[in-house]
N, C-alpha and C positions, 0 to 999 in steps of 0.2 A: 346386639343391636340396641343396647341401652344407651350408648353414648353417641347417638346419631347427631345430636345438636353440635357436637365438637368437630364434625367432619365438614369438609368444604363442599360447595355445591357440586363441583366436578366429581368428587368421590361419591356423593349421594347419587348422582346421575349414573355413574358407572355401576354402582351396586343395584340400582333400580333396573337398568338394562339387563344385567345378569339374572336378577330375580324374575323378570318378565320372561326371559328365555327359558328358564327352568320351569316356570309355571306352565308355559305353553307345552313343553315336553311332557310334563306330568299330566296335564289335561289331555293331551293327545293319546297318552298311554292309558288313560282312564283311572289313574291313581296318583297318589303323591309319592314321589321317589324317596325312599328311606324314611318315610313318615314325616317329611318336612312339609309344613303348611305354607306353601309358597304364596297363597292368596293373602295370608296374614302378613307375611314379610313384605309383599308388594304394597299393601295398605300402609304399613308403618313407614316405609320409605317415601311413599307419596306424601304422607302427613309431615314427615321431616322436611321434605323439600318445600311444602307449603309454608311451614313454620319459618324456614329460612327467608322466603320471600316476604312474609309478614313482618319480619324483623328489620327489613330494609327501609 
């Protein structure tokens, strides 16, 4: 997720949708699947989208 600034808004939006789905699944199960911190990934994607809008 280091090169998020190079992705299009559509790509970021799709990645955020997927990350939110995975976070919901992990939260419902009471743990993070395979040790992945989905909350952190969601936060990074939200920030990348905000940065895209700020650059417009």
